[in-house]
C-alpha positions in Angstrom: -10.9 23.4 18.0 -14.7 23.7 17.9 -16.3 20.1 17.9 -18.2 19.7 14.6 -22.0 18.3 14.9 -21.1 14.5 15.1 -18.5 14.9 17.9 -20.6 17.0 20.0 -23.7 14.3 19.8 -20.7 12.0 20.5 -19.7 14.2 23.7 -23.6 14.4 24.7 -24.1 10.7 24.8 -20.9 10.3 26.9 -22.6 12.8 29.4 -25.8 10.9 29.6 -23.7 7.7 30.1 -22.1 9.4 33.3 -25.2 10.3 34.6 -26.2 6.8 34.1 -23.2 5.1 35.9 -23.6 7.7 38.6 -27.4 6.4 39.1 -26.6 2.6 38.6 -24.0 3.0 41.6 -26.8 2.8 44.1 -26.9 -0.7 42.8 -23.5 -1.3 42.3 -21.9 0.0 45.7 -20.6 2.8 43.6 -18.4 1.2 41.4 -19.9 2.5 38.5 -19.7 6.0 39.5 -16.0 5.8 39.9 -16.1 4.6 36.6 -18.0 7.6 35.8 -16.1 10.2 37.3 -13.0 8.6 35.5 -14.7 9.1 32.3 -15.2 12.9 33.1 -11.7 13.2 33.7 -10.6 11.5 30.7 -13.0 13.6 28.5 -12.8 16.5 30.3 -10.5 18.5 27.5 -13.2 17.5 24.4 -15.9 19.6 26.4 -13.7 22.7 27.6 -15.1 25.6 26.5 -18.9 24.3 25.7 -22.0 23.8 27.4 -21.5 20.1 28.6 -18.5 21.5 30.6 -21.0 22.4 33.2 -21.9 18.8 33.4 -19.1 17.5 33.7 -18.3 19.9 36.6 -21.6 18.9 37.9 -21.0 15.2 37.8 -17.6 15.6 39.3 -18.5 17.7 42.2 -21.6 15.1 42.7 -19.2 12.1 42.9 -16.7 13.6 45.2 -19.2 15.6 47.5 -21.3 12.3 47.6 -18.3 10.1 48.7 -17.0 12.4 51.4 -20.4 12.7 52.8 -21.0 9.1 52.8 -17.5 8.6 54.1 -18.6 10.8 56.7 -22.3 8.9 57.1 -20.6 5.6 57.4 -18.2 6.7 60.3 -20.5 8.5 62.1 -22.9 5.7 62.2 -21.1 5.0 66.3 -22.8 7.8 67.2 -26.1 7.8 65.2 -25.3 11.2 63.4 -24.8 8.9 60.4 -28.0 7.1 60.3 -29.5 10.8 59.9 -26.5 12.1 57.1 -26.8 8.6 54.9 -30.4 9.0 54.1 -29.6 12.6 53.2 -26.9 12.0 50.9 -28.6 9.7 49.3 -31.7 12.4 48.9 -29.0 14.8 47.6 -27.4 12.5 45.1 -30.9 11.5 43.5 -31.7 15.4 43.2 -28.2 16.1 41.7 -28.0 13.4 39.2 -32.0 14.0 38.5 -31.4 17.4 37.9 -28.2 17.0 35.7 -29.9 14.5 33.4 -33.1 16.6 33.2 -31.0 19.8 32.2 -28.9 18.0 29.5 -32.4 16.6 27.9 -33.3 20.2 27.8 -29.8 21.1 26.3 -29.1 23.6 29.4 -25.6 24.2 31.1 -25.5 23.3 35.1 -24.1 26.5 35.8 -23.8 30.6 34.4 -21.8 31.1 31.2 -18.3 31.8 32.3 -15.3 33.5 31.0 -14.0 31.3 28.0 -17.1 29.0 27.5 -19.1 29.5 24.1 -23.0 29.2 24.1 -23.4 26.2 21.4 
Protein backbone atom coordinates (compact mmCIF):
# COMPACT_ATOMS: atom_id res chain seq x y z
CA UNK A 1 0.00 0.00 0.00
CA UNK A 2 1.42 3.37 -1.03
CA UNK A 3 0.96 5.94 1.75
CA UNK A 4 -0.96 9.12 0.99
CA UNK A 5 0.60 12.57 1.35
CA UNK A 6 -0.39 12.95 5.03
CA UNK A 7 1.11 9.55 5.90
CA UNK A 8 4.33 10.38 4.00
CA UNK A 9 4.65 13.66 5.89
CA UNK A 10 4.09 11.85 9.19
CA UNK A 11 6.83 9.33 8.32
CA UNK A 12 9.15 12.18 7.38
CA UNK A 13 8.53 13.71 10.84
CA UNK A 14 9.48 10.38 12.43
CA UNK A 15 12.68 10.40 10.42
CA UNK A 16 13.51 13.96 11.55
CA UNK A 17 12.76 12.97 15.13
CA UNK A 18 15.14 10.02 14.98
CA UNK A 19 17.99 12.25 13.78
CA UNK A 20 17.23 14.59 16.70
CA UNK A 21 17.21 11.67 19.14
CA UNK A 22 20.56 10.50 17.77
CA UNK A 23 22.06 13.96 18.21
CA UNK A 24 20.68 14.23 21.74
CA UNK A 25 22.44 10.94 22.49
CA UNK A 26 25.64 12.97 22.99
CA UNK A 27 24.15 14.63 26.08
CA UNK A 28 21.97 11.76 27.34
CA UNK A 29 24.63 9.07 27.30
CA UNK A 30 23.04 7.39 24.29
CA UNK A 31 19.60 6.78 25.83
CA UNK A 32 17.81 8.90 23.22
CA UNK A 33 19.81 7.27 20.42
CA UNK A 34 18.60 3.89 21.72
CA UNK A 35 15.03 5.21 21.67
CA UNK A 36 15.60 6.35 18.08
CA UNK A 37 16.75 2.94 16.89
CA UNK A 38 13.76 1.32 18.62
CA UNK A 39 11.48 3.65 16.66
CA UNK A 40 13.40 2.70 13.48
CA UNK A 41 12.55 -0.95 14.01
CA UNK A 42 8.92 -0.28 14.96
CA UNK A 43 8.25 1.94 11.92
CA UNK A 44 10.42 0.15 9.33
CA UNK A 45 7.45 -1.58 7.65
CA UNK A 46 5.76 1.79 7.14
CA UNK A 47 8.71 3.18 5.17
CA UNK A 48 9.41 0.00 3.18
CA UNK A 49 9.90 0.68 -0.56
CA UNK A 50 9.99 4.46 -0.07
CA UNK A 51 12.92 6.87 -0.19
CA UNK A 52 12.70 7.16 3.61
CA UNK A 53 13.68 3.51 3.93
CA UNK A 54 17.23 4.52 3.00
CA UNK A 55 17.26 7.00 5.90
CA UNK A 56 16.06 4.33 8.29
CA UNK A 57 18.86 2.00 7.13
CA UNK A 58 21.35 4.87 7.52
CA UNK A 59 20.10 5.65 11.04
CA UNK A 60 20.24 2.02 12.15
CA UNK A 61 23.76 1.59 10.75
CA UNK A 62 24.84 4.83 12.45
CA UNK A 63 23.53 3.58 15.79
CA UNK A 64 24.91 0.03 15.64
CA UNK A 65 28.35 0.89 14.23
CA UNK A 66 28.59 3.84 16.60
CA UNK A 67 27.81 1.56 19.53
CA UNK A 68 30.33 -1.04 18.36
CA UNK A 69 33.16 1.47 17.92
CA UNK A 70 32.32 3.27 21.15
CA UNK A 71 32.48 0.00 23.09
CA UNK A 72 35.77 -0.92 21.37
CA UNK A 73 37.11 2.54 22.21
CA UNK A 74 36.14 2.19 25.86
CA UNK A 75 37.61 -1.31 26.07
CA UNK A 76 40.91 -0.18 24.57
CA UNK A 77 41.50 2.95 26.64
CA UNK A 78 43.77 0.97 28.94
CA UNK A 79 46.20 0.54 26.04
CA UNK A 80 45.61 4.14 24.91
CA UNK A 81 44.12 3.17 21.52
CA UNK A 82 40.72 4.11 22.86
CA UNK A 83 41.86 7.71 23.25
CA UNK A 84 42.15 7.83 19.46
CA UNK A 85 39.09 5.70 18.69
CA UNK A 86 36.60 7.61 20.87
CA UNK A 87 37.17 11.07 19.35
CA UNK A 88 37.16 9.52 15.87
CA UNK A 89 33.81 7.83 16.59
CA UNK A 90 32.40 11.12 17.87
CA UNK A 91 33.40 12.93 14.67
CA UNK A 92 32.04 10.07 12.55
CA UNK A 93 28.70 10.13 14.40
CA UNK A 94 28.38 13.90 13.99
CA UNK A 95 29.10 13.51 10.27
CA UNK A 96 26.52 10.72 9.85
CA UNK A 97 23.79 12.59 11.70
CA UNK A 98 24.48 15.86 9.87
CA UNK A 99 24.66 14.23 6.43
CA UNK A 100 21.45 12.30 7.04
CA UNK A 101 19.63 15.41 8.25
CA UNK A 102 20.81 17.45 5.23
CA UNK A 103 19.77 14.74 2.79
CA UNK A 104 16.38 14.47 4.49
CA UNK A 105 15.82 18.24 4.26
CA UNK A 106 16.79 18.10 0.58
CA UNK A 107 14.45 15.14 -0.03
CA UNK A 108 17.31 12.86 -1.08
CA UNK A 109 17.75 9.19 -0.32
CA UNK A 110 20.89 8.04 1.48
CA UNK A 111 21.69 5.17 -0.87
CA UNK A 112 21.11 4.62 -4.60
CA UNK A 113 17.74 3.27 -5.67
CA UNK A 114 17.54 -0.48 -5.13
CA UNK A 115 15.14 -3.06 -6.51
CA UNK A 116 11.68 -2.68 -5.01
CA UNK A 117 12.02 0.97 -3.99
CA UNK A 118 9.87 3.59 -5.64
CA UNK A 119 11.09 7.10 -6.32
CA UNK A 120 8.34 9.09 -4.57
